N, C-alpha and C positions, 0 to 999 in steps of 0.2 A: 409469431414465427416459432416453429419447433425444430430444434437442432440438438442432438445429444453429443456427438463427438466434438472435442475441442480441437481446434487447428494445431498444427505442430508448433507454431510460434505463439504460444499463449501461456498464461498463468491464471490460476483460479484462486480467489480468496473467498473463503466461506464466511457467511454472516455469523456473528457471535451468538445471536439469540434465536435465529431461525435457520435450522440446518439445511432446509431446501433452497434457501436464497444464497446467491453467490454473485460476485463480480468477476467477470472474465476480462482479462487484458490481452489483447491480440495485436501483434505487430504485422503490418502490411508494408514491407519495404518497397515493393514495386509501386505502390500508390503513395508512399511517403506519409503513411498514417499509423496512428496508434488508436485502436478502437476499444472503448470500455463498453461492456454490455452487462446489464443487470438481468440475472436469471432467477426465476422462481420455479424450482424443479427443472423440467426440460423445456420450459417456455421462456424465451427471451422477451422481457417486458419493455426494455428500452436500450438505446445505444447512444454513445457520444463519440464522435469522430474527432480526434485531436491531431494537430500538427505536432511533430516531435518536440519543437520548442515549447509548445503549450504543455506537453506531457512532462517536460523537465520542470516547468513551473509548478505543475501539480505535485510532482515528487517533492519539491522543496516545501510546498504547503503541507503535505502529509507528514513530512519529517518534523516540521515545526509543531504541528498538532500533536504528533506522537510524543514529542519531548514534553510539551506542556501538559499532556494527559497522564504521563507516567507518574506512578506514586513516588513520593519523596521519602527517602529513608532518613530517619532521625540521625543527627550527627552523634558519633560516638565520642565521648570525652577523651581527649588526648590524640585523637586521629587527625591527620593533616587535613587542611582545608582543600577543596577541589583545586587541582593544579599544583599544589605544594608537593615537594619531594622531601621526605624525611632526611635530615642530616645524618651522615655516616657517623657512627660512634668511634 
């Protein structure tokens, strides 16, 4: 399938390593769907049609994965631990 313009209710996420590849997220409220489509240039290579609840589960999974993949910064000596608030002097 070849389609170039993105629908009004969509977002595009580009592949980090291959600039021609992208994930398009399109909402279809009239059908109660969120559609993920994988594009290579102007060619749609596959789609996944999700119920909104499944899309929410995907967002949670992506959030967990992003947190796990984020680089950890070394702790600075004397800096408060995560969640600690320095005492007022």
